[in-house]
C-alpha positions, 0 to 999 in steps of 0.5 A: 653736447651737439658738437659733431659727434665726429669730434668725440669719436674721431674722424677715423672711427670707421676704420677702427676694428679692422674687418668687423661690422660697423657697430664694432667700429663705433663701440671701439671708438666710443669705448676709446673716447670714454677711456681717454676722457673725451666722454666724461662720466656723468655726461649725457650722450646725445640720443641714438637718433642724434648719434646715427644722424650725426654719424650717417648710420642707422639707429640700430647700429648705435644701439648695437655699439652701445649694448656691450658698453652698457654691459660693461658698465661704461654707459647707462641708458634710459 
């Protein structure tokens, strides 16, 4: 799944979440992609590094966005 990750989270992912931090914008976009089936269960996500590079953000921002999804059981990390 190395298609441009913006196809998964949407081109407008940075504007979702209002004035929230960038990690929250990404969390919302990922949560939405999971809920509407663009990210299917059991399909591995690209690495944090690949997501960060694909979206031109830092790896820590990706990690902070994934943390609540992991806590909610929507994503499993390895």
